[in-house]
N, C-alpha and C positions, 0 to 999 in steps of 0.2 A: 476423462482426463483430469488430473489434479496438478497442483503447483506447490512446490516448496521453495520459498524465497528466503535466502539467507543474506541479510544486509543490515546495516545500522540504520537505514532510512526506509520508510514505507513505500516511497516512490508512487504516491497516489495524488500528487499535485494535479490540478486541472490544467494549469499553464505554468511555464517557467520562462522568465525573460520575455513574456508575451507570446510564447510559442506553445502550441498544444503537444508537440512531439519534442521531448528533451529528456535528459538523463533522470529527471525526477518524476516523470509522468507515465512510465510504461504500464504499471499495474492499473492505473486509472483508465488508460486507453483500452487495456484488455477487458476490464470490467464493463466499460461502455459498450463493448462489442459482444459481451456475454461470455467471454473466455477468461479464465475458468469461472465456473460458478463459485460464488462467495464461500459456500460451504465446503469447497474442495481446494481452497487456497489457505496455506499456512505461512506465516512470516516468523522468522526466527532471528533473534539478535538485535531487535529494534532498540535504538537509543532515542529516536525522535520519530513519532508517527506522522505528524503534520506540523506545518509552520503557521497555521491560522485556525481560528475558531471554525470557519467555514470548512476547511479541510478536515478538521477533527470530526465535525458533524457528519461529513460524507463517509469518513472511515467507520464511525460508529454505526451509521445507518446500513452499511453494507456488511457488517459483522464478519470482517476478516479475522480469522483466528491468529493470535500473535503471542510470541514469547519474548519478553523484553530481554535486553542484553544483561540486565542485572540478575536474572534468574538462570541464565545459560552459562555454564562454566566448562 
């Protein structure tokens, strides 16, 4: 199984508003559960990948493939 995620945001926050399940956390929760494997997930249209250095580190460490909005026309 693979995943193509088209969104302006990466949705990989660990928590939002103190909650682990929120509109900005679904890909983080999927990765936590092993679905889908990082190498089979692609994100297209990102303007912002993370809102913190910790979040960016998690994103980088999990090697999600991404195409920024600036290169997608």
